[in-house]
N, CA, C and O atoms as a Tinker XYZ file with bonds, in Angstrom:
   312  protein
     1  N     12.957000   53.326000   64.207000    73     2
     2  CA    11.830000   52.540000   64.686000    64     1     3
     3  C     11.176000   51.894000   63.481000    63     2     4     5
     4  O     10.538000   50.867000   63.709000    81     3
     5  N     11.233000   52.315000   62.293000    73     3     6
     6  CA    10.606000   51.428000   61.267000    64     5     7
     7  C     11.518000   50.187000   61.222000    63     6     8     9
     8  O     10.970000   49.085000   61.200000    81     7
     9  N     12.873000   50.270000   61.206000    73     7    10
    10  CA    13.625000   49.072000   61.354000    64     9    11
    11  C     13.179000   48.146000   62.377000    63    10    12    13
    12  O     12.903000   47.004000   62.012000    81    11
    13  N     13.058000   48.473000   63.669000    73    11    14
    14  CA    12.501000   47.817000   64.627000    64    13    15
    15  C     11.303000   47.007000   64.099000    63    14    16    17
    16  O     11.281000   45.788000   64.269000    81    15
    17  N     10.432000   47.568000   63.545000    73    15    18
    18  CA     9.148000   46.960000   63.204000    64    17    19
    19  C      9.331000   45.962000   62.271000    63    18    20    21
    20  O      8.795000   44.866000   62.430000    81    19
    21  N     10.181000   46.263000   61.100000    73    19    22
    22  CA    10.662000   45.444000   60.060000    64    21    23
    23  C     11.156000   43.959000   60.895000    63    22    24    25
    24  O     10.699000   42.837000   60.676000    81    23
    25  N     12.035000   44.268000   61.727000    73    23    26
    26  CA    12.902000   43.098000   62.154000    64    25    27
    27  C     12.164000   42.302000   63.033000    63    26    28    29
    28  O     12.442000   41.107000   63.140000    81    27
    29  N     11.045000   42.929000   63.827000    73    27    30
    30  CA    10.126000   42.109000   64.642000    64    29    31
    31  C      9.228000   41.310000   63.847000    63    30    32    33
    32  O      9.037000   40.128000   64.133000    81    31
    33  N      8.655000   41.874000   62.857000    73    31    34
    34  CA     7.688000   41.238000   61.931000    64    33    35
    35  C      8.515000   40.005000   61.168000    63    34    36    37
    36  O      8.083000   38.854000   61.093000    81    35
    37  N      9.637000   40.409000   60.679000    73    35    38
    38  CA    10.387000   39.194000   60.289000    64    37    39
    39  C     10.686000   38.008000   61.021000    63    38    40    41
    40  O     10.489000   36.885000   60.557000    81    39
    41  N     11.194000   38.244000   62.246000    73    39    42
    42  CA    11.221000   37.093000   63.347000    64    41    43
    43  C     10.117000   36.403000   63.599000    63    42    44    45
    44  O     10.110000   35.173000   63.629000    81    43
    45  N      8.843000   37.306000   63.850000    73    43    46
    46  CA     7.469000   36.573000   64.284000    64    45    47
    47  C      7.046000   35.783000   63.194000    63    46    48    49
    48  O      6.457000   34.721000   63.395000    81    47
    49  N      7.315000   36.246000   61.931000    73    47    50
    50  CA     6.566000   35.389000   60.830000    64    49    51
    51  C      7.426000   34.300000   60.694000    63    50    52    53
    52  O      6.929000   33.181000   60.575000    81    51
    53  N      8.703000   34.454000   60.694000    73    51    54
    54  CA     9.710000   33.274000   60.532000    64    53    55
    55  C      9.575000   32.201000   61.501000    63    54    56    57
    56  O      9.602000   31.035000   61.107000    81    55
    57  N      9.407000   32.531000   62.950000    73    55    58
    58  CA     8.910000   31.536000   63.873000    64    57    59
    59  C      7.620000   30.746000   63.526000    63    58    60    61
    60  O      7.531000   29.529000   63.685000    81    59
    61  N      6.696000   31.477000   63.073000    73    59    62
    62  CA     5.350000   30.907000   62.787000    64    61    63
    63  C      5.351000   29.730000   61.814000    63    62    64    65
    64  O      4.666000   28.715000   61.944000    81    63
    65  N      6.369000   30.042000   60.637000    73    63    66
    66  CA     6.549000   29.186000   59.818000    64    65    67
    67  C      7.152000   27.844000   60.155000    63    66    68    69
    68  O      6.729000   26.778000   59.707000    81    67
    69  N      7.986000   27.953000   60.829000    73    67    70
    70  CA     8.812000   26.840000   61.498000    64    69    71
    71  C      7.987000   25.994000   62.401000    63    70    72    73
    72  O      8.244000   24.791000   62.457000    81    71
    73  N      7.064000   26.474000   63.084000    73    71    74
    74  CA     6.337000   25.960000   64.174000    64    73    75
    75  C      4.963000   25.176000   63.529000    63    74    76    77
    76  O      3.851000   25.554000   63.897000    81    75
    77  N      5.093000   24.132000   62.607000    73    75    78
    78  CA     3.787000   23.738000   62.063000    64    77    79
    79  C      3.193000   22.601000   63.021000    63    78    80    81
    80  O      3.967000   21.792000   63.534000    81    79
    81  N      2.055000   22.553000   63.217000    73    79    82
    82  CA     1.339000   21.624000   64.243000    64    81    83
    83  C      1.409000   20.427000   63.536000    63    82    84    85
    84  O      0.828000   20.449000   62.451000    81    83
    85  N      1.957000   19.394000   63.848000    73    83    86
    86  CA     2.138000   18.188000   63.222000    64    85    87
    87  C      1.461000   17.061000   64.001000    63    86    88    89
    88  O      1.503000   15.885000   63.638000    81    87
    89  N      0.899000   17.454000   64.986000    73    87    90
    90  CA     0.124000   16.577000   66.255000    64    89    91
    91  C     -0.944000   15.712000   65.534000    63    90    92    93
    92  O     -0.964000   14.507000   65.786000    81    91
    93  N     -1.899000   16.277000   64.589000    73    91    94
    94  CA    -2.754000   15.511000   63.814000    64    93    95
    95  C     -2.478000   14.253000   63.208000    63    94    96    97
    96  O     -3.155000   13.225000   63.190000    81    95
    97  N     -1.107000   14.572000   62.598000    73    95    98
    98  CA    -0.593000   13.523000   61.844000    64    97    99
    99  C      0.045000   12.395000   62.665000    63    98   100   101
   100  O      0.159000   11.260000   62.203000    81    99
   101  N      0.450000   12.731000   63.875000    73    99   102
   102  CA     0.873000   11.715000   64.763000    64   101   103
   103  C     -0.278000   10.835000   65.309000    63   102   104   105
   104  O     -0.218000    9.619000   65.490000    81   103
   105  N     -1.283000   11.606000   65.532000    73   103   106
   106  CA    -2.567000   11.089000   66.281000    64   105   107
   107  C     -3.177000   10.033000   65.024000    63   106   108   109
   108  O     -3.715000    8.978000   65.361000    81   107
   109  N     -3.078000   10.316000   63.912000    73   107   110
   110  CA    -3.519000    9.550000   62.880000    64   109   111
   111  C     -2.633000    8.338000   62.684000    63   110   112   113
   112  O     -3.238000    7.311000   62.380000    81   111
   113  N     -1.248000    8.253000   62.806000    73   111   114
   114  CA    -0.378000    7.175000   62.693000    64   113   115
   115  C     -0.605000    6.286000   63.965000    63   114   116   117
   116  O     -0.661000    5.065000   63.823000    81   115
   117  N     -0.734000    6.842000   65.168000    73   115   118
   118  CA    -0.746000    6.090000   66.310000    64   117   119
   119  C     -2.049000    5.451000   66.571000    63   118   120   121
   120  O     -2.133000    4.410000   67.221000    81   119
   121  N     -3.052000    6.057000   66.076000    73   119   122
   122  CA    -4.651000    5.576000   66.483000    64   121   123
   123  C     -5.108000    4.511000   65.318000    63   122   124   125
   124  O     -6.192000    3.929000   65.320000    81   123
   125  N     -4.141000    4.370000   64.378000    73   123   126
   126  CA    -4.480000    3.450000   63.062000    64   125   127
   127  C     -4.483000    2.179000   63.668000    63   126   128   129
   128  O     -3.617000    1.940000   64.511000    81   127
   129  N     -5.351000    1.293000   63.361000    73   127   130
   130  CA    -5.704000   -0.084000   63.614000    64   129   131
   131  C     -4.876000   -0.855000   62.529000    63   130   132   133
   132  O     -5.409000   -1.202000   61.475000    81   131
   133  N     -3.652000   -1.097000   62.791000    73   131   134
   134  CA    -3.034000   -1.952000   61.761000    64   133   135
   135  C     -2.248000   -3.309000   62.537000    63   134   136   137
   136  O     -1.243000   -3.880000   62.115000    81   135
   137  N     -2.879000   -3.574000   63.559000    73   135   138
   138  CA    -2.354000   -4.778000   64.318000    64   137   139
   139  C     -1.041000   -4.525000   65.146000    63   138   140   141
   140  O     -0.843000   -5.281000   66.097000    81   139
   141  N     -0.121000   -3.532000   64.876000    73   139   142
   142  CA     1.231000   -3.333000   65.486000    64   141   143
   143  C      0.923000   -2.628000   66.834000    63   142   144   145
   144  O      0.027000   -1.801000   67.006000    81   143
   145  N      1.879000   -3.118000   67.846000    73   143   146
   146  CA     1.799000   -2.569000   69.242000    64   145   147
   147  C      2.391000   -1.097000   69.015000    63   146   148   149
   148  O      3.160000   -0.805000   68.099000    81   147
   149  N      1.909000   -0.212000   69.998000    73   147   150
   150  CA     2.128000    1.179000   69.699000    64   149   151
   151  C      3.764000    1.676000   69.722000    63   150   152   153
   152  O      4.175000    2.720000   69.216000    81   151
   153  N      4.577000    0.674000   70.429000    73   151   154
   154  CA     5.890000    1.080000   70.615000    64   153   155
   155  C      6.636000    0.694000   69.174000    63   154   156   157
   156  O      7.859000    0.786000   69.070000    81   155
   157  N      5.898000    0.311000   68.213000    73   155   158
   158  CA     6.468000   -0.043000   66.994000    64   157   159
   159  C      5.735000    0.406000   65.655000    63   158   160   161
   160  O      5.942000   -0.126000   64.564000    81   159
   161  N      4.893000    1.409000   65.869000    73   159   162
   162  CA     4.001000    2.138000   64.934000    64   161   163
   163  C      4.987000    3.211000   64.092000    63   162   164   165
   164  O      4.707000    3.613000   62.964000    81   163
   165  N      6.089000    3.568000   64.776000    73   163   166
   166  CA     6.812000    4.631000   64.039000    64   165   167
   167  C      7.795000    4.112000   63.001000    63   166   168   169
   168  O      8.637000    4.817000   62.445000    81   167
   169  N      7.635000    2.985000   62.822000    73   167   170
   170  CA     8.415000    2.446000   61.593000    64   169   171
   171  C      9.723000    1.768000   61.927000    63   170   172   173
   172  O      9.894000    1.212000   63.012000    81   171
   173  N     10.757000    1.825000   60.870000    73   171   174
   174  CA    11.856000    1.141000   61.091000    64   173   175
   175  C     12.911000    1.470000   62.329000    63   174   176   177
   176  O     13.614000    0.688000   62.970000    81   175
   177  N     12.772000    2.872000   62.430000    73   175   178
   178  CA    13.545000    3.409000   63.467000    64   177   179
   179  C     13.012000    2.671000   64.909000    63   178   180   181
   180  O     13.781000    2.137000   65.709000    81   179
   181  N     11.720000    2.744000   65.052000    73   179   182
   182  CA    11.291000    2.122000   66.315000    64   181   183
   183  C     11.656000    0.642000   66.453000    63   182   184   185
   184  O     11.931000    0.198000   67.568000    81   183
   185  N     11.669000   -0.117000   65.400000    73   183   186
   186  CA    11.885000   -1.564000   65.362000    64   185   187
   187  C     13.446000   -1.586000   65.675000    63   186   188   189
   188  O     13.890000   -2.292000   66.580000    81   187
   189  N     14.227000   -0.808000   64.911000    73   187   190
   190  CA    15.681000   -1.084000   65.333000    64   189   191
   191  C     16.022000   -0.750000   66.786000    63   190   192   193
   192  O     16.917000   -1.416000   67.306000    81   191
   193  N     15.396000    0.236000   67.531000    73   191   194
   194  CA    15.445000    0.901000   68.661000    64   193   195
   195  C     14.952000   -0.381000   69.716000    63   194   196   197
   196  O     15.546000   -0.631000   70.765000    81   195
   197  N     13.872000   -1.059000   69.270000    73   195   198
   198  CA    13.188000   -2.029000   69.972000    64   197   199
   199  C     13.905000   -3.118000   70.356000    63   198   200   201
   200  O     14.025000   -3.565000   71.496000    81   199
   201  N     14.546000   -3.665000   68.968000    73   199   202
   202  CA    15.460000   -4.983000   68.923000    64   201   203
   203  C     16.677000   -4.624000   69.614000    63   202   204   205
   204  O     17.164000   -5.455000   70.381000    81   203
   205  N     17.399000   -3.180000   69.402000    73   203   206
   206  CA    18.833000   -3.181000   70.172000    64   205   207
   207  C     18.478000   -3.237000   71.605000    63   206   208   209
   208  O     19.210000   -3.862000   72.373000    81   207
   209  N     17.238000   -2.535000   72.099000    73   207   210
   210  CA    17.224000   -2.755000   73.615000    64   209   211
   211  C     16.876000   -4.045000   74.017000    63   210   212   213
   212  O     17.390000   -4.363000   75.089000    81   211
   213  N     16.179000   -4.872000   73.505000    73   211   214
   214  CA    15.845000   -6.059000   73.800000    64   213   215
   215  C     17.166000   -6.987000   73.793000    63   214   216   217
   216  O     17.430000   -7.778000   74.699000    81   215
   217  N     17.953000   -6.781000   72.652000    73   215   218
   218  CA    19.237000   -7.466000   72.339000    64   217   219
   219  C     20.329000   -7.243000   73.714000    63   218   220   221
   220  O     20.892000   -8.149000   74.328000    81   219
   221  N     20.423000   -5.842000   73.964000    73   219   222
   222  CA    21.172000   -5.552000   75.111000    64   221   223
   223  C     20.690000   -6.104000   76.451000    63   222   224   225
   224  O     21.523000   -6.632000   77.187000    81   223
   225  N     19.426000   -6.025000   76.820000    73   223   226
   226  CA    18.665000   -6.652000   77.983000    64   225   227
   227  C     19.051000   -8.028000   78.135000    63   226   228   229
   228  O     19.490000   -8.452000   79.203000    81   227
   229  N     18.883000   -8.853000   76.955000    73   227   230
   230  CA    19.341000  -10.349000   77.080000    64   229   231
   231  C     20.595000  -10.517000   77.290000    63   230   232   233
   232  O     20.933000  -11.472000   77.990000    81   231
   233  N     21.482000   -9.732000   76.799000    73   231   234
   234  CA    22.992000   -9.806000   76.985000    64   233   235
   235  C     23.392000   -9.550000   78.277000    63   234   236   237
   236  O     24.250000  -10.218000   78.854000    81   235
   237  N     22.715000   -8.461000   78.833000    73   235   238
   238  CA    23.093000   -7.958000   80.305000    64   237   239
   239  C     22.484000   -9.016000   81.281000    63   238   240   241
   240  O     23.056000   -9.218000   82.353000    81   239
   241  N     21.401000   -9.667000   80.969000    73   239   242
   242  CA    20.771000  -10.620000   81.955000    64   241   243
   243  C     21.855000  -11.830000   81.906000    63   242   244   245
   244  O     22.433000  -12.231000   82.916000    81   243
   245  N     22.034000  -12.297000   80.758000    73   243   246
   246  CA    23.039000  -13.408000   80.517000    64   245   247
   247  C     24.300000  -13.356000   81.294000    63   246   248   249
   248  O     24.762000  -14.292000   81.947000    81   247
   249  N     24.808000  -12.187000   81.163000    73   247   250
   250  CA    26.206000  -11.735000   81.700000    64   249   251
   251  C     26.099000  -11.938000   83.113000    63   250   252   253
   252  O     26.896000  -12.652000   83.721000    81   251
   253  N     25.070000  -11.292000   83.703000    73   251   254
   254  CA    24.850000  -11.125000   85.184000    64   253   255
   255  C     24.583000  -12.755000   85.756000    63   254   256   257
   256  O     25.219000  -13.078000   86.760000    81   255
   257  N     23.744000  -13.677000   85.191000    73   255   258
   258  CA    23.734000  -14.875000   85.458000    64   257   259
   259  C     24.973000  -15.690000   85.382000    63   258   260   261
   260  O     25.220000  -16.524000   86.253000    81   259
   261  N     25.777000  -15.474000   84.351000    73   259   262
   262  CA    27.069000  -16.125000   84.274000    64   261   263
   263  C     27.938000  -15.841000   85.316000    63   262   264   265
   264  O     28.649000  -16.727000   85.789000    81   263
   265  N     27.962000  -14.465000   85.809000    73   263   266
   266  CA    29.030000  -14.043000   86.807000    64   265   267
   267  C     28.481000  -14.606000   88.268000    63   266   268   269
   268  O     29.223000  -15.007000   89.164000    81   267
   269  N     27.038000  -14.556000   88.328000    73   267   270
   270  CA    26.381000  -15.093000   89.489000    64   269   271
   271  C     26.922000  -16.584000   89.716000    63   270   272   273
   272  O     27.375000  -16.965000   90.795000    81   271
   273  N     26.817000  -17.405000   88.535000    73   271   274
   274  CA    27.251000  -18.810000   88.817000    64   273   275
   275  C     28.910000  -18.803000   88.977000    63   274   276   277
   276  O     29.382000  -19.509000   89.868000    81   275
   277  N     29.640000  -18.164000   88.289000    73   275   278
   278  CA    31.032000  -18.040000   88.606000    64   277   279
   279  C     31.350000  -17.837000   89.889000    63   278   280   281
   280  O     32.062000  -18.611000   90.528000    81   279
   281  N     30.766000  -16.624000   90.418000    73   279   282
   282  CA    30.946000  -16.312000   91.823000    64   281   283
   283  C     30.444000  -17.323000   92.949000    63   282   284   285
   284  O     30.872000  -17.278000   94.103000    81   283
   285  N     29.571000  -18.166000   92.538000    73   283   286
   286  CA    28.954000  -19.092000   93.716000    64   285   287
   287  C     29.858000  -20.428000   93.545000    63   286   288   289
   288  O     29.746000  -21.335000   94.370000    81   287
   289  N     30.618000  -20.511000   92.622000    73   287   290
   290  CA    31.747000  -21.706000   92.630000    64   289   291
   291  C     32.870000  -21.699000   93.745000    63   290   292   293
   292  O     33.400000  -20.595000   93.865000    81   291
   293  N     33.318000  -22.616000   94.528000    73   291   294
   294  CA    34.203000  -22.346000   95.352000    64   293   295
   295  C     35.696000  -22.232000   94.324000    63   294   296   297
   296  O     35.850000  -22.583000   93.154000    81   295
   297  N     36.547000  -21.680000   95.166000    73   295   298
   298  CA    37.803000  -21.406000   94.260000    64   297   299
   299  C     38.626000  -22.421000   94.806000    63   298   300   301
   300  O     38.687000  -22.707000   96.002000    81   299
   301  N     39.331000  -23.018000   93.777000    73   299   302
   302  CA    40.328000  -24.042000   93.865000    64   301   303
   303  C     41.502000  -23.638000   94.731000    63   302   304   305
   304  O     42.084000  -22.569000   94.547000    81   303
   305  N     41.870000  -24.547000   95.734000    73   303   306
   306  CA    43.091000  -24.425000   96.578000    64   305   307
   307  C     44.337000  -24.353000   95.705000    63   306   308   309
   308  O     44.374000  -25.020000   94.671000    81   307
   309  N     45.412000  -23.539000   96.084000    73   307   310
   310  CA    46.681000  -23.610000   95.312000    64   309   311
   311  C     47.554000  -24.630000   95.663000    63   310   312
   312  O     48.626000  -24.756000   95.072000    81   311
């Protein structure tokens, strides 16, 4: 029984140490008035993700428009 109490105590204190409340840090970061839109306030990782998404969207749009143009042309008779 003593072993069970020790193991339960170890598990409960270990999980408490890992789960640190980091919400206030995030609130400070995202509420800071630095002129950046909220989707870029996370730093370089957010910027990279935003630019990648924008680039893929532009590529997909151009690809779709190109194939709409190609599909609308009449086929040449053989």
